[in-house]
N, C-alpha and C positions, 0 to 999 in steps of 0.2 A: 633698729633693724626691723624691716617690715615683716610682720607675721603672716601676711596673706600671700607671700610668695613661696613657691615650692623650693625644696632644697636644690633641685637641679638648676632652677633659675638663679638662686643665690650664688651657687658655685660659678655659674657662667659670668655673672657680674663681677665676682671676685677675680677670676682669671683675666678678664678684660681690664680691670683696674690695675693689675700687676703689669701686663705687657703693653698697656695703652701708651705709655710714654715711649716705648721702643718703636711703636708704629706711627707716632706723630711726626717723625722727621727722618732724614737720611742718616745713615751710620757710616762713619769712616772705617777704613780697613783696620781691623783689630779692636775697634771700639766696642763691638758687641760683647766680646768676652769680658771687658771691664764692666760694662753696664750690667751684665748678668750676675757677675760676682757682687756688685753693689746691691742689687735687688735681693740676692740670696742672703745677704748679711742683715737685712732688715727683719724686724718682728712684725708680723701681721696678725690681725684679728680673725679668728676662725669664722667663716661665713655662716655656720650653723650654731655653734656654741658660744661664739664670741671670745673664746679663750685665746691668749697669745700663742703663736706658733711660727715656725720658719718654713720656707719653701726652698727646695734645692735648686741649684743653678740649672741642672739638666732638665728638671721639670719646667722651669720657666722658659728655657730654650725651646722645648717641645711645644709649649703653648704659643711661643712667638712665631715659629715657622708654620704652625697650623693656622694661625690667624692671617699671616701674611700671604699664604697660599690662596686665600679667598678674599680678593680685594672688594668684591661687591657686598659681602656680609661677613666681616671679620668677627663680629660679635657672635653670630650664629655658628661660626666654625668652632668656637670654643665651647659650645654646648654639648654635653655628653648625650649621645643618642640613647633613646629609651631601650631597655632590654626587650628582646623578642617575647619574653614571657610576661611583660608588663600587663597588669590588669588581670592576671590569672593567679589563682591561689594554688600553691603546691599541695595544700592540705585537702583540697577538694578534687577528688579523682573524676575522670571523665564520666563514668556511669552515674555517680552521684550528681554531677553538674547537670546532666541531661534530665534526671528525675526532678531536680530542683527547678529547672526552667519550665518543665511541663506542669509542675505543681503551681508555679507562679502564674502561668497563663490561665489556669483553671480558677485560681483564687487570687486575683491581683490585689484585693483589699485586705488580705491577711497581713498581720504584723510579722516582722522578721523573727520574733521569738516563737510565734505560732508555727511558722514554716520549719524552724529548727526542731521544735518538739515533735512535729509530725514526722520529720525524717527519723528521729530517734525511735518513734513507735513503729515506723515501717521497717527499720533496720532489724528489729527483733524477729520479723517474719521473713524479710528478704535479706538474706545474708550477703548478697552481692553488693549491697549499699554500704556495708561496714568497711572501714571504720567511719563513724560520723564525727566530723570536726566539732570544735567548740562553737558555742553560740556567737562569740565575737568574730570568729573566722567565717562562719556562715553569713553573718550580716555584712562583713566587708566584701565577701565574694558577690553577694547579691547587689550591693551598691556599685561595685566596680563594673558589673556586667549589665547594668541598667534594669535590674529586676527590682524596681522601686515600688513602694507601697502606694496604691492609688486611693484617693479619697472616695468615700461613699456619698458625700453630700451632693456632688454635681456630676452630671454625665457630660464628658468632654467629646463624645462622638469620635474619638480616635484622631483628633486634630490638634495640632499645636496652637498656642495662642500667642500673638505678638501685637505690639502696639502699632498703630497705623495713623496716617493723617493724609487727607486729600490735598491736592496742590492748589486749589482755587477756592475762593469764597463762593458760596451757593452751590458748590458741587455736591455737597452732602449735608443734610440736617439730621440732628438727633431729636427724638421726641419721646417723652416718658411721663408717667404719673408718679407722684411721691405722696405717700400718706403722712400727713403732718403729725407732730407730737403735741400740739397745743390746740385745745378746743376753743371754739368761738361761740358767743352767745347769740341766739336767734331771737327775733322779735316775739316769738311765742313763749319765750322763757326757757327754751331747751338749750343744752350744751351739745354741740355737734363737732366732730373731728373732720376738718376739711381735707381735700386732696389738692395738691399743687401740680399744675400742668405746665411743662416748659418745653421750649424749642430752641436748640442750640446749633449754630453753624460749626461744622467740624474743623475747618481750617483756622478760623479766627477765634474760636471759643466764644463768640458773641452770642448772648442769649437774646433771641429775636422777640420772644414774648414770654411772659410769666403771669399766671393767674390762678387764684384759689377758687375751687368749686366745692359744692356740697356732695356731688355725685361723680363717679367715674364711669361715664358712658359715652356712646358715640356722639350724642348731642354736644356735650361739653368739649369733646375732642375736636369736633368740627368747628365749634365756636372759637376755641382758642387758636386753632390752626389758621382760620380765616383772618384773625387779627394779626397773627405773625406774618402772613403773606402781605397784608395791607401795609404793615410797617416796613418790611425789609425787601420784599420782592419774592418772586417764585423761584425756588431752588430746582436743581436737576434731579435730586434723589432725596428720599426720606427714610431713615432707619428707625424702626420701632421694634418693640417686642411683639409677642403673639397674643396680647390681650384682646378681649372682645371688642372694645371701642376701636382699636386699630384695624381689626379685621372685619368690621361691619361693612355692609354693602355700600352705605352712604359714604364711608371713608374711602374705600378702595376705588369705587367708581369715580368719586370726585377727584382723586389724585390722578387717575387715568385721563380724565377730561382736561386736566391742567398740564398733562405731559410730564408728571413727576413719577419717577421710578420708585415704587414702594418696596423696600427691602426689609426683611424681618430677621431677627436674631434666631439662632438655634435654641431649642428648648433647653432650659436649665443653664444658660450661659449669659447672665446679666453683664459679665465683664465685656462682652462685645459692644455694649453701649456704655462703656466705662467712663467716658467723658461726662456723660449726663449724670451717672451715679456719683462721680467725684463732686459735681456741682451741688448736689443735694447736701453734701457735707458742709459746704460753705453756707448754705441757707440755714442749716441748723446750728452752725457754729458762729456765724457773724450776724445774721439778720435776727433770728428768733431771740437770742439773749438780750437784744436791745428793746424787746417788747415785754420783758419779764415784769417790769414795773407797772404795766397797764393791765389791770385785772379783768375788766369787762371788755375784752377784745371782741369786736364784731367782724363779720366777713368784709363789709366795705372798708373798714379801717385797716384790716389786714392787707387787703389788696392795694390800698393807697400806699401803705408803708413798704410793701414788697416792691412795687414798681419804682418808688423813689430810691430805694436801696439799689435796685438793679441798674438804673440808668446813671446814678451819681456815685456808686461805689464799685460794684463788680465790673461793669462794662468799661469803666474808666481807670481801674486800678491795674498796676503792673502785674502781668502774669508771670509766675516764676519760670515756667517752661518756655514761654514765647519771648520773653525779654521785652515785651511791649504790652500795652493794654489791648484787650480784645477789640475795642472800638477802633484803635489806631491800626491794628492789623487788618481789620475788616475794610477800612478805607484804603489802605495801601496795596493790598493784594489784588491780583487779577480777579475780575468778577464775572461769573457765569450766570448770574441771575437774570430773570426776565420780568417785564412789567406785569403787575397784578391787575386783573379786571376790577371793575367797580364792585361795591358791596352787594348791590342787588343782583348783579350778574354772578357774583361769586356764590351767593346763597343758592342759586339754581343749579350749580354744579354738584354740590354735595347732597345728592339724592340718589336713591336706588331706582333702577329701571326694571319693570316687570310687565308681563303680558297678561291681559285679562280677557275673558270671553264675554262679549256684550250680550245682554239679555234683550232680545229684539222686541219683546212684548211691551217694554216701557223705555227702551233705549238707555239702560243704566249698566254700570259695572260696580263690582264690590271691591273696596279697598279697606283693609283693616277692619272688616266687619261693618262698614258703612257703604251706602250706595250713593254713587255719583252719576249725574246726568251727562250723557254724551250729546254734543250739539247735533241738531237734526241733519246737518250736511255730512255727518260721518256715521249716520245710522245704517248705511249699507255694509259697514265693516263687520266681519264676524269676530275677529280678534283685534284688540287694540293694545297699544303700548303706552303705559303710564309711567311717569317719573315723579317720585315723592320722597319725602323724609318721614320716617316713622314717627317722629316727635312733633311734626307740624303738618296736619292734614288739611290746613286751610289753603295750602298751595300745592295743588296737584295738576300736573301738566300732561296733556295728550301730545305725544311726539310721534314723528315718523319712525316706523320700526326699522327702516333701512339706513336712513341718514341721521336720525336723532334730532331733526329739526322740530322746533316747537310749533304745534298746530293750534292748540287752544287750551284755555284753562278750564278745569273741571270743578264743579261746585256740587255740594251735597244736595240730595233731593229735598226740596222744600214742600212738604206735604200740605202745610197750611195754605201756601200760595196755590198749589195745584187743586185745592178743594173748591176754588171759585168756578170750576167747570169751564174756564176759558182755555182753549187749546189752539195752538197754531195749526194752520192748514197744512196737511200733509199730502203731497202729490200722490194720486191713486191712478193706476193704469186702467184702461178700458177693459171690461170683462168680456166684451164681444169680440171673438176672433175674426180676423180678416178672411174674406172669401177668396182663398187661393187654391182650392181644390185639394186633392189628395197629396200628401207630402211626397216628395221625390223618392225617399227611401222606401216607403211602403209601396209606391207605384212600381218600382223596379222589382220588388219582391213578388208582387202580383203577376207581373209579366213573366218572371222566371217560373212561376208555378204553372202558368198557362202553357209554356213551351214544352213541358214534359209529356203532353198528350194524354194525360190521365184525367178521369172524371174528378170533380171536386170531392174531397173526402168528407162529404156530409150529405144528408138527404133533405132536399127541400120539401116543404109542405105547402100544399095548396089549400088555404083556409076556406075556400069557397066550396070544396067537396065535403061530402059526408064521410068521415074516416072512422066512424065509430066501429065499423066492422073490422078495421085493421088492428086497433088497440084493444 
């Protein structure tokens, strides 16, 4: 007897098994009475206890007519409807139930026992709450009415969590870092714990790229992402957590330039990226145990072993949920991916774009505390837009601030080369103004002053006269 079925369900199945033979065919006149008597004479196993018992003919007859009246669902017709008071505890009166709901809303992380003991303490001062039911009754009431205890460990932001899967390959990728449990030996003689970066296609569960790094930062994330894009293509969306490497300007702006929608999980909800989290379990459970016998594990060796395991084991092995290998599902499903740019073009996309004020005295701008020379043809610009990666200042581009087009490459100031006193000629305008007379604006103002008919508001002086007597 199935223990996971409710008593109502077991009784429904029992009733249907009794009258099912009567519903399976047509009955001749007078045959029903004989069949009912035959069924009533049998000994049945009780659906709850399993003990032998008999069922009266009138009871079987009532079940029969009830099932036959509902041709569309005779099984459901035999199910006893729930009582109107189902889910309610008669031992918890309305005033106490209201207080308990309010108390749970204020303290959702409390245990059932703490809620019950608090009610007992309050009832000593608030007589309207008495009598307080027993602890088991209080617990059952809370569970039946959805007043469940919430965990303190994670914030769920008031939203339910459900499994999901997109319908096409390359519609969504997952990306995440995983801190390894095995240290690697560095050439300097130090033991370092590496981090593993992985990219997984949501629909096929195919891991597009997997690589171990010494640091978890924006440079390693962009480096791994570019390799994944080169191997598999450009997806439509990428789901990551809210780590600094994923939210760095180089990452977010690079994804925008590639037309990839960047989606992030809610804080404290790693289960939103659960497929990637489940994959880390396979890395630690299948890959790493096979390297236990190699003591002096290095980072290059670890990466070689990881990629070999990925392509020949995980991506090719039957997936228990998909009923096919990730690689096979990746190849069979509809693909929304796009072609990936070349490596050199791809590197130029994962850069941050910022505006700098040009110093016109020497035609330079400052980037990350270093000065870079602006080409002479752009010396007239007051503000310039530069694009660069914070980890590689050897490639800084001057771009059009409106369209983002590449204008020129910028290089750091070479003071040693500039010390040879050789300078390019710079076009200088003529300092002598053209003979065009009084400017039109001033001339019109002088004419307006003359039309008022008043004397000029100043006293002219004739320097040829002796004016000593005046002053």
